[in-house]
GUVO-225373 format. One line per 8 residues: number of its first residue (from 1); for each residue x, y, z of N, C-alpha, C. Coordinates in steps of 0.1 Angstrom, whole numbers, m for minus. Example, Ala and Ser with C-alpha at 12.3 -4.5 7.8 and 13.67 -1.06 7.14 Angstrom:
REM residues 2
1> 132,m57,78,123,m45,78,132,m33,78  128,m22,71,137,m11,71,129,0,79
REM end
This chain:
REM residues 348
1> m546,m439,1744,m538,m451,1740,m528,m454,1751  m528,m467,1756,m518,m470,1766,m504,m467,1762  m496,m464,1772,m482,m460,1770,m474,m472,1764  m477,m484,1769,m469,m495,1764,m472,m498,1749  m484,m495,1745,m487,m496,1730,m479,m486,1722  m477,m474,1727,m469,m464,1720,m454,m469,1719  m449,m474,1730,m436,m479,1730,m434,m491,1721  m443,m500,1720,m443,m511,1711,m443,m507,1697
9> m452,m496,1694,m453,m491,1681,m440,m485,1676  m434,m478,1685,m421,m472,1681,m410,m482,1678  m411,m493,1686,m401,m504,1684,m404,m511,1671  m417,m512,1667,m420,m519,1654,m415,m510,1643  m417,m497,1644,m413,m487,1634,m398,m488,1632  m391,m489,1643,m376,m489,1641,m371,m501,1634  m379,m512,1634,m374,m524,1627,m379,m524,1612  m387,m515,1608,m393,m515,1594,m383,m509,1584
17> m383,m513,1572,m375,m506,1561,m380,m492,1560  m371,m484,1555,m373,m469,1555,m385,m466,1546  m387,m473,1535,m398,m469,1526,m411,m472,1532  m412,m484,1539,m424,m488,1546,m427,m479,1558  m416,m475,1565,m418,m466,1576,m424,m452,1572  m418,m447,1560,m423,m434,1555,m438,m435,1551  m441,m447,1545,m455,m449,1540,m465,m449,1552  m460,m456,1563,m469,m457,1575,m470,m443,1582
25> m459,m435,1582,m460,m421,1588,m470,m413,1580  m469,m414,1566,m478,m406,1558,m493,m410,1560  m495,m423,1562,m509,m428,1564,m514,m422,1577  m506,m423,1588,m510,m418,1601,m512,m403,1601  m504,m396,1593,m505,m381,1592,m518,m377,1586  m523,m385,1576,m535,m381,1569,m548,m386,1577  m546,m393,1588,m558,m398,1595,m562,m387,1606  m575,m387,1608,m579,m378,1620,m573,m383,1633
33> m571,m375,1642,m564,m379,1654,m572,m389,1662  m586,m388,1661,m594,m398,1668,m592,m412,1663  m589,m413,1650,m587,m426,1644,m573,m432,1645  m564,m422,1647,m550,m426,1647,m546,m435,1658  m551,m432,1671,m548,m440,1682,m554,m454,1681  m567,m455,1675,m573,m468,1673,m565,m476,1663  m560,m469,1653,m553,m477,1642,m540,m482,1648  m533,m474,1657,m520,m478,1662,m522,m490,1672
41> m533,m489,1680,m536,m501,1689,m539,m513,1681  m547,m512,1671,m550,m524,1662,m537,m529,1656  m529,m520,1651,m516,m524,1644,m507,m532,1653  m506,m527,1666,m497,m534,1676,m502,m548,1679  m516,m548,1681,m522,m562,1685,m520,m572,1674  m522,m567,1661,m521,m576,1650,m507,m581,1648  m497,m571,1650,m483,m575,1648,m478,m585,1658  m483,m584,1671,m478,m593,1681,m486,m606,1682
49> m498,m606,1675,m506,m618,1676,m501,m628,1665  m493,m624,1655,m488,m632,1644,m474,m628,1641  m465,m637,1641,m450,m634,1639,m449,m629,1624  m439,m620,1623,m436,m615,1609,m433,m626,1600  m435,m623,1587,m432,m633,1576,m418,m638,1577  m409,m630,1579,m395,m634,1580,m392,m644,1590  m399,m642,1602,m398,m651,1613,m404,m664,1610  m415,m664,1603,m422,m677,1599,m413,m684,1589
57> m407,m677,1579,m398,m684,1570,m386,m690,1577  m381,m682,1587,m369,m687,1594,m372,m699,1602  m384,m699,1609,m389,m711,1616,m391,m723,1608  m396,m721,1595,m399,m732,1586,m385,m738,1582  m375,m729,1578,m362,m734,1574,m356,m742,1585  m357,m737,1598,m351,m744,1609,m357,m758,1611  m371,m759,1609,m378,m771,1610,m373,m781,1600  m371,m777,1587,m366,m785,1576,m352,m791,1579
65> m343,m782,1584,m329,m786,1587,m329,m796,1598  m338,m793,1609,m339,m802,1620,m343,m816,1615  m353,m816,1606,m358,m829,1601,m348,m837,1594  m340,m830,1585,m329,m837,1578,m319,m842,1587  m315,m834,1597,m305,m839,1607,m310,m851,1614  m323,m851,1618,m329,m862,1625,m328,m875,1616  m331,m873,1603,m331,m885,1594,m318,m891,1593  m307,m882,1592,m293,m887,1592,m290,m895,1604
73> m294,m890,1616,m291,m896,1628,m297,m910,1629  m310,m911,1625,m317,m924,1625,m311,m934,1616  m307,m929,1603,m300,m938,1594,m287,m943,1599  m279,m934,1606,m267,m938,1612,m268,m948,1622  m278,m946,1631,m281,m956,1642,m285,m970,1636  m293,m970,1626,m298,m982,1619,m286,m989,1613  m277,m982,1606,m266,m988,1600,m256,m994,1610  m254,m987,1621,m246,m992,1632,m251,m1005,1637
81> m265,m1005,1639,m271,m1018,1644,m269,m1029,1634  m271,m1026,1621,m269,m1036,1611,m255,m1042,1611  m245,m1033,1611,m231,m1037,1610,m228,m1045,1623  m232,m1041,1634,m229,m1047,1647,m235,m1061,1648  m247,m1063,1642,m254,m1076,1643,m252,m1085,1630  m245,m1080,1620,m244,m1087,1607,m238,m1101,1609  m228,m1102,1617,m221,m1116,1619,m231,m1125,1626  m238,m1120,1636,m248,m1128,1643,m259,m1133,1634
89> m263,m1124,1625,m274,m1128,1615,m269,m1138,1606  m256,m1136,1601,m251,m1146,1591,m250,m1160,1598  m245,m1160,1610,m243,m1173,1617,m256,m1179,1620  m266,m1172,1623,m280,m1177,1626,m285,m1183,1613  m283,m1176,1602,m288,m1181,1589,m281,m1195,1586  m268,m1195,1587,m261,m1208,1584,m265,m1219,1593  m268,m1216,1606,m272,m1227,1615,m286,m1232,1611  m295,m1223,1606,m308,m1227,1602,m308,m1238,1591
97> m298,m1236,1582,m297,m1245,1570,m286,m1255,1572  m281,m1257,1584,m271,m1267,1586,m257,m1265,1580  m254,m1252,1579,m241,m1248,1573,m232,m1244,1584  m219,m1244,1581,m209,m1239,1591,m210,m1224,1593  m205,m1219,1604,m207,m1205,1607,m196,m1197,1601  m186,m1203,1594,m175,m1195,1588,m181,m1190,1574  m172,m1182,1568,m176,m1176,1555,m176,m1186,1544  m168,m1197,1545,m167,m1207,1535,m169,m1221,1541
105> m172,m1230,1532,m173,m1244,1536,m162,m1252,1530  m154,m1259,1537,m143,m1267,1532,m148,m1281,1530  m146,m1287,1518,m150,m1301,1516,m138,m1308,1510  m127,m1310,1518,m115,m1316,1512,m115,m1331,1513  m103,m1336,1515,m102,m1351,1515,m109,m1356,1528  m118,m1366,1525,m126,m1372,1536,m120,m1385,1541  m108,m1388,1537,m101,m1400,1541,m104,m1412,1532  m112,m1409,1521,m115,m1420,1512,m104,m1421,1501
113> m95,m1411,1501,m85,m1411,1490,m90,m1403,1478  m102,m1398,1478,m108,m1390,1467,m109,m1376,1472  m103,m1367,1465,m103,m1353,1468,m117,m1348,1466  m122,m1340,1476,m136,m1335,1475,m136,m1323,1466  m148,m1318,1464,m150,m1306,1455,m143,m1294,1462  m141,m1284,1453,m134,m1271,1458,m143,m1264,1468  m137,m1256,1478,m145,m1249,1488,m156,m1241,1481  m168,m1240,1488,m178,m1231,1483,m177,m1218,1490
121> m178,m1207,1482,m176,m1194,1488,m190,m1187,1488  m193,m1181,1499,m205,m1173,1500,m203,m1159,1495  m213,m1152,1489,m211,m1139,1484,m206,m1130,1495  m198,m1120,1491,m193,m1110,1500,m199,m1097,1496  m196,m1086,1504,m201,m1073,1501,m195,m1067,1488  m183,m1072,1484,m176,m1067,1472,m179,m1077,1461  m186,m1072,1450,m190,m1081,1439,m178,m1085,1431  m178,m1097,1426,m167,m1102,1418,m168,m1095,1404
129> m157,m1090,1399,m158,m1083,1386,m162,m1093,1375  m170,m1088,1366,m175,m1097,1355,m168,m1093,1342  m162,m1102,1335,m154,m1099,1323,m163,m1092,1313  m157,m1082,1305,m165,m1075,1295,m170,m1084,1285  m162,m1094,1280,m167,m1104,1270,m166,m1118,1276  m178,m1124,1279,m178,m1137,1285,m171,m1147,1276  m165,m1157,1282,m158,m1168,1275,m168,m1177,1269  m168,m1178,1255,m178,m1187,1249,m177,m1201,1253
137> m189,m1208,1253,m189,m1222,1257,m183,m1230,1245  m176,m1241,1248,m171,m1249,1237,m183,m1255,1229  m180,m1256,1216,m191,m1261,1207,m190,m1276,1208  m201,m1283,1212,m202,m1297,1213,m201,m1304,1199  m193,m1315,1198,m191,m1322,1186,m199,m1335,1187  m207,m1338,1178,m215,m1350,1178,m207,m1362,1177  m211,m1373,1184,m203,m1385,1184,m202,m1392,1170  m213,m1390,1162,m213,m1396,1149,m209,m1386,1138
145> m201,m1376,1142,m196,m1366,1132,m188,m1373,1121  m188,m1367,1109,m180,m1372,1098,m165,m1369,1101  m156,m1377,1095,m142,m1375,1097,m137,m1367,1085  m133,m1354,1088,m129,m1345,1078,m114,m1343,1079  m107,m1352,1084,m92,m1351,1085,m86,m1349,1072  m76,m1340,1071,m69,m1338,1058,m75,m1327,1049  m87,m1323,1052,m94,m1313,1044,m91,m1299,1049  m89,m1290,1039,m87,m1276,1042,m100,m1268,1038
153> m106,m1262,1047,m119,m1255,1045,m117,m1240,1048  m121,m1232,1039,m120,m1217,1041,m135,m1212,1043  m137,m1205,1054,m151,m1200,1056,m150,m1185,1055  m159,m1179,1047,m159,m1165,1045,m172,m1159,1052  m171,m1152,1063,m183,m1145,1069,m186,m1133,1060  m197,m1133,1053,m200,m1123,1044,m201,m1109,1050  m197,m1099,1041,m198,m1085,1045,m188,m1080,1056  m189,m1068,1060,m181,m1062,1071,m188,m1049,1076
161> m182,m1044,1087,m189,m1033,1094,m189,m1020,1086  m178,m1017,1079,m177,m1005,1071,m176,m1009,1056  m184,m1002,1047,m184,m1006,1033,m171,m1001,1027  m166,m1007,1016,m155,m1003,1008,m161,m1000,994  m163,m988,990,m170,m985,978,m161,m985,966  m148,m987,968,m139,m987,957,m142,m999,948  m141,m998,935,m145,m1009,926,m134,m1019,923  m138,m1031,921,m128,m1041,917,m134,m1050,906
169> m126,m1058,899,m130,m1066,889,m140,m1077,894  m152,m1078,888,m162,m1087,893,m160,m1101,886  m159,m1100,873,m158,m1112,865,m144,m1112,858  m136,m1122,862,m122,m1122,856,m122,m1121,841  m113,m1112,836,m111,m1110,822,m121,m1102,815  m130,m1095,823,m140,m1086,817,m139,m1072,823  m147,m1063,819,m147,m1049,824,m157,m1048,835  m164,m1059,838,m175,m1058,849,m168,m1055,863
177> m174,m1045,870,m168,m1041,883,m179,m1041,893  m176,m1043,906,m185,m1041,917,m177,m1035,929  m185,m1030,939,m178,m1025,951,m171,m1036,958  m160,m1033,964,m151,m1043,971,m158,m1050,982  m166,m1043,990,m173,m1049,1002,m184,m1040,1006  m195,m1046,1011,m207,m1039,1016,m210,m1044,1030  m220,m1038,1037,m223,m1041,1051,m234,m1052,1052  m242,m1054,1041,m252,m1064,1041,m265,m1060,1046
185> m274,m1070,1049,m288,m1068,1052,m289,m1065,1067  m301,m1061,1071,m305,m1059,1085,m318,m1066,1088  m319,m1072,1100,m331,m1080,1104,m343,m1071,1104  m354,m1076,1098,m366,m1067,1097,m373,m1065,1111  m371,m1075,1120,m377,m1073,1134,m365,m1072,1144  m355,m1080,1142,m344,m1080,1152,m335,m1068,1151  m333,m1062,1139,m324,m1052,1137,m309,m1057,1136  m308,m1070,1137,m294,m1076,1136,m288,m1074,1123
193> m275,m1072,1123,m267,m1068,1111,m261,m1081,1105  m262,m1082,1092,m258,m1094,1085,m243,m1097,1088  m234,m1087,1088,m220,m1089,1089,m217,m1094,1103  m225,m1091,1113,m223,m1096,1127,m227,m1111,1128  m239,m1114,1121,m244,m1127,1121,m235,m1137,1115  m230,m1133,1103,m221,m1143,1095,m208,m1146,1103  m203,m1136,1110,m191,m1139,1118,m194,m1148,1129  m205,m1146,1136,m209,m1155,1147,m211,m1170,1142
201> m217,m1171,1130,m219,m1184,1124,m205,m1190,1120  m197,m1182,1115,m183,m1187,1110,m175,m1192,1122  m176,m1185,1133,m168,m1189,1145,m173,m1203,1150  m186,m1204,1151,m192,m1217,1155,m188,m1228,1145  m189,m1225,1132,m187,m1235,1122,m172,m1239,1122  m163,m1230,1124,m149,m1233,1124,m146,m1243,1135  m151,m1240,1147,m148,m1249,1159,m154,m1263,1156  m166,m1263,1150,m172,m1276,1148,m164,m1284,1138
209> m161,m1278,1127,m154,m1285,1116,m140,m1289,1120  m134,m1281,1129,m121,m1285,1134,m122,m1297,1144  m133,m1298,1151,m136,m1309,1159,m138,m1322,1151  m142,m1320,1138,m143,m1331,1129,m130,m1335,1122  m119,m1327,1125,m106,m1330,1120,m101,m1322,1109  m109,m1312,1104,m105,m1304,1093,m96,m1292,1097  m88,m1287,1088,m81,m1274,1090,m90,m1263,1085  m93,m1254,1093,m103,m1243,1090,m97,m1230,1090
217> m99,m1222,1080,m94,m1208,1079,m105,m1198,1077  m106,m1187,1085,m116,m1177,1083,m110,m1166,1075  m117,m1160,1066,m112,m1149,1058,m111,m1136,1067  m120,m1135,1077,m119,m1124,1087,m123,m1129,1100  m117,m1123,1111,m121,m1127,1124,m127,m1116,1133  m128,m1104,1127,m135,m1093,1133,m144,m1086,1123  m153,m1078,1128,m162,m1070,1120,m156,m1058,1114  m144,m1053,1120,m138,m1041,1116,m128,m1042,1104
225> m125,m1055,1101,m115,m1057,1090,m121,m1052,1077  m112,m1047,1068,m116,m1043,1055,m109,m1052,1045  m117,m1061,1039,m112,m1071,1031,m121,m1073,1019  m116,m1071,1007,m125,m1071,995,m129,m1086,991  m138,m1087,982,m143,m1100,978,m132,m1108,971  m124,m1101,963,m113,m1108,956,m103,m1113,966  m100,m1105,976,m90,m1109,986,m95,m1121,994  m108,m1122,996,m114,m1133,1003,m113,m1146,995
233> m115,m1144,982,m114,m1156,972,m100,m1161,972  m90,m1151,972,m76,m1155,971,m72,m1163,984  m78,m1160,995,m74,m1168,1007,m78,m1183,1005  m89,m1185,998,m93,m1199,994,m83,m1205,984  m80,m1198,973,m72,m1203,963,m58,m1205,967  m52,m1195,974,m38,m1195,979,m36,m1207,988  m46,m1211,996,m45,m1222,1006,m49,m1235,1000  m52,m1235,987,m57,m1247,980,m68,m1254,987
241> m78,m1246,991,m89,m1251,999,m97,m1262,992  m101,m1272,999,m110,m1282,993,m124,m1277,992  m128,m1268,1002,m141,m1262,1001,m140,m1247,1005  m147,m1239,999,m148,m1225,1002,m163,m1222,1005  m166,m1219,1017,m180,m1217,1022,m182,m1202,1025  m190,m1196,1017,m193,m1181,1020,m207,m1180,1027  m207,m1175,1039,m219,m1174,1047,m226,m1161,1045  m239,m1161,1042,m247,m1149,1040,m261,m1151,1046
249> m268,m1140,1049,m282,m1139,1053,m288,m1128,1046  m294,m1131,1035,m298,m1120,1025,m311,m1113,1029  m314,m1103,1020,m326,m1095,1021,m333,m1096,1007  m346,m1097,1007,m353,m1098,994,m364,m1087,993  m367,m1082,981,m377,m1072,979,m391,m1076,984  m393,m1089,983,m406,m1095,988,m404,m1101,1002  m411,m1096,1012,m409,m1101,1026,m414,m1115,1028  m421,m1120,1018,m426,m1134,1019,m416,m1144,1016
257> m405,m1140,1009,m395,m1150,1005,m387,m1154,1017  m386,m1167,1019,m378,m1173,1030,m373,m1187,1026  m362,m1191,1033,m357,m1204,1031,m342,m1204,1029  m336,m1215,1026,m321,m1217,1024,m318,m1217,1009  m309,m1209,1005,m305,m1209,991,m290,m1210,989  m285,m1216,978,m270,m1217,976,m267,m1211,962  m257,m1203,961,m252,m1198,948,m239,m1205,946  m236,m1209,933,m224,m1215,929,m219,m1208,917
265> m206,m1209,914,m200,m1202,902,m204,m1210,889  m206,m1202,879,m210,m1208,866,m198,m1211,857  m186,m1209,862,m173,m1212,855,m164,m1220,864  m153,m1225,858,m143,m1231,866,m143,m1246,866  m134,m1251,874,m131,m1266,874,m143,m1274,878  m152,m1269,886,m163,m1277,892,m177,m1273,886  m177,m1265,875,m189,m1259,870,m200,m1270,867  m195,m1281,862,m205,m1291,858,m213,m1298,869
273> m207,m1299,881,m213,m1305,893,m217,m1295,903  m214,m1282,901,m216,m1272,911,m231,m1271,915  m240,m1271,904,m254,m1269,907,m260,m1280,915  m257,m1292,912,m263,m1304,920,m257,m1304,934  m244,m1301,935,m238,m1301,948,m244,m1290,957  m246,m1278,951,m252,m1267,958,m266,m1270,962  m274,m1277,954,m287,m1281,958,m287,m1290,970  m277,m1299,970,m276,m1309,981,m273,m1301,994
281> m264,m1291,993,m260,m1283,1005,m273,m1276,1010  m280,m1270,1001,m292,m1262,1005,m302,m1271,1012  m304,m1283,1007,m314,m1293,1013,m309,m1298,1026  m296,m1300,1027,m290,m1305,1040,m292,m1295,1051  m288,m1283,1048,m290,m1272,1058,m304,m1269,1062  m313,m1269,1052,m327,m1266,1054,m333,m1277,1063  m330,m1289,1060,m335,m1300,1068,m330,m1300,1083  m318,m1296,1085,m312,m1295,1098,m318,m1284,1107
289> m320,m1272,1100,m325,m1261,1108,m340,m1259,1107  m347,m1269,1101,m361,m1269,1100,m366,m1257,1092  m361,m1256,1080,m364,m1245,1070,m368,m1251,1057  m369,m1243,1047,m373,m1247,1033,m361,m1245,1024  m358,m1255,1016,m348,m1254,1006,m353,m1247,993  m345,m1237,989,m348,m1229,977,m339,m1234,965  m331,m1244,968,m323,m1250,958,m310,m1242,955  m304,m1244,944,m291,m1237,940,m292,m1230,927
297> m285,m1219,926,m285,m1211,914,m270,m1209,909  m267,m1213,897,m254,m1211,891,m254,m1197,886  m244,m1189,890,m244,m1174,887,m230,m1169,886  m229,m1158,878,m216,m1151,878,m217,m1137,884  m228,m1135,893,m230,m1122,899,m221,m1119,910  m215,m1129,916,m207,m1127,929,m192,m1128,927  m185,m1117,929,m171,m1116,928,m164,m1127,935  m168,m1129,948,m161,m1139,956,m161,m1153,950
305> m172,m1157,943,m173,m1170,937,m166,m1170,924  m167,m1159,916,m160,m1159,903,m145,m1161,904  m139,m1155,914,m125,m1155,916,m120,m1167,924  m129,m1176,928,m125,m1188,935,m131,m1200,928  m133,m1199,915,m139,m1211,908,m130,m1222,905  m117,m1221,910,m108,m1232,909,m109,m1242,921  m118,m1238,931,m120,m1247,942,m135,m1249,943  m140,m1258,951,m154,m1260,953,m159,m1248,962
313> m167,m1240,955,m171,m1227,962,m187,m1227,963  m191,m1223,975,m206,m1222,977,m209,m1210,985  m219,m1202,980,m224,m1191,988,m237,m1195,995  m236,m1198,1007,m247,m1203,1015,m256,m1192,1021  m268,m1190,1016,m277,m1181,1022,m286,m1188,1032  m283,m1186,1045,m290,m1193,1056,m305,m1190,1056  m308,m1178,1052,m322,m1173,1052,m323,m1159,1048  m335,m1153,1050,m337,m1139,1045,m341,m1131,1057
321> m332,m1121,1061,m335,m1112,1072,m347,m1103,1069  m352,m1102,1057,m363,m1094,1053,m376,m1101,1056  m375,m1114,1060,m387,m1122,1064,m387,m1124,1079  m399,m1122,1085,m399,m1122,1100,m396,m1136,1106  m401,m1147,1100,m398,m1160,1105,m383,m1164,1103  m378,m1160,1092,m363,m1163,1089,m355,m1155,1098  m359,m1142,1100,m351,m1133,1109,m350,m1140,1123  m361,m1145,1128,m361,m1151,1142,m353,m1164,1141
329> m354,m1172,1131,m346,m1184,1130,m331,m1182,1129  m327,m1172,1121,m313,m1169,1119,m307,m1165,1132  m314,m1157,1140,m309,m1151,1152,m310,m1161,1164  m314,m1173,1162,m314,m1183,1172,m300,m1190,1173  m295,m1191,1186,m282,m1197,1188,m281,m1211,1182  m292,m1218,1184,m293,m1232,1179,m290,m1233,1164  m295,m1223,1157,m294,m1224,1142,m280,m1223,1137  m271,m1215,1144,m257,m1214,1141,m251,m1228,1142
337> m254,m1235,1153,m248,m1248,1156,m253,m1258,1146  m266,m1258,1143,m272,m1268,1134,m267,m1266,1119  m264,m1253,1116,m259,m1250,1103,m245,m1256,1102  m237,m1255,1112,m223,m1261,1112,m224,m1276,1111  m233,m1282,1118,m235,m1297,1117,m239,m1301,1103  m248,m1293,1097,m253,m1296,1083,m241,m1295,1073  m233,m1285,1074,m222,m1283,1065,m212,m1294,1066  m209,m1299,1079,m200,m1310,1081,m205,m1323,1074
345> m218,m1325,1075,m225,m1337,1069,m224,m1336,1054  m226,m1324,1048,m225,m1322,1034,m211,m1325,1029  m201,m1319,1036,m187,m1321,1031,m183,m1336,1033  m188,m1342,1045,m184,m1356,1048,m190,m1366,1039
REM end
C-alpha cells in the first residue's frame, strides 16, 4: 500500500468520532492482512472522491445564505432606482395627460371674478385616514312633501340588542304581564337583526319627517339602550304625541307569509277609527315599497300600544324577515327611505 495512503488514512481516523474509530479498528483487526490494505486503499479513495456529509451540509447552508443576501441586494438596488426615478416618472405621467408637474393643480381666480374650484390633490404615499363611521348622506326631501308643521311624532324602533326578561304589566288594569323588551327577529337569508333594522329605519324616518316640518322624537337612538315597552309608550304620552309609530320587521311560522301589516290598540280614545286608519297606513306603505298590504289588526297583545292608546298609535310591520323576498326588500336602503315617504303621506 502506498505510504501516502497510509498517512491519509491516519488523518481520516483522527477526525472520526471515537465510537466510529473503534468500530473501524475492530473491522480491520478481523480482516486478513491481504484484504486489509485493499480495504484501506478503497476507503481513502472513496473518502476523497466525495466530501463528507457535514461538508456537504455546510456548503448547502452557505449557498442558501448567499442566495438570500443576493436577493436583498437586488431588492435594495431596485428600490433605490425606483425612489431615484419616482419624481421623473410622475412628471412624465403628468406631461402625457396635460397636467402640471407639481403634486397639485391650482385652479383659483381666473380673473372672471368667479372663484375656481378647490385645488385637486393627487394621492401621496401616506393614505388618508378613513373615519370608522362614515357620515350618513342627508335624506332628500321630496318637493311635494306634505306640510307636517306643528305635529309631534314619536317613532319607536322596535326591540333592542339585549333582552330584558323582567315582566311588566301588559294590559293596564289587569294581571297580564309580558317581558319588558326582546331582541326581535333575524333575517332568514341576510342574518340581519330586527333591532338594528328598526333603528336604521327610524333614523331615516326622523330626518324625513323633520324635513316635512314635524317635531320628531325617537324612543331610543342606540341598540344598546335598555328601555321597556311601557317606557316607550310613556315617551309618546308624556310628549302628547300626535302620532306614535312603532317600527317592526316580524317573523312568522310560515315562511310564505309576506307583506305590510299594521297593529292598532283595541282600547282608548281612537279605538273606533284605529282599524280603518291602520289599514290605510298598511296600504300606503305597501304601495310605496312595492309590497302587499295585509291590512290592520286591532289587538291588545302589544304592551307598547296598550299603554299609548290615548294617542294615535300604530305598530307598523314593514315585512317578514322569515320570508326571503321580504328579507331582501327590508334590507334595501331604498325601502327605508320609501317607508319614511309613505308615513309622511299617511300623516299628511
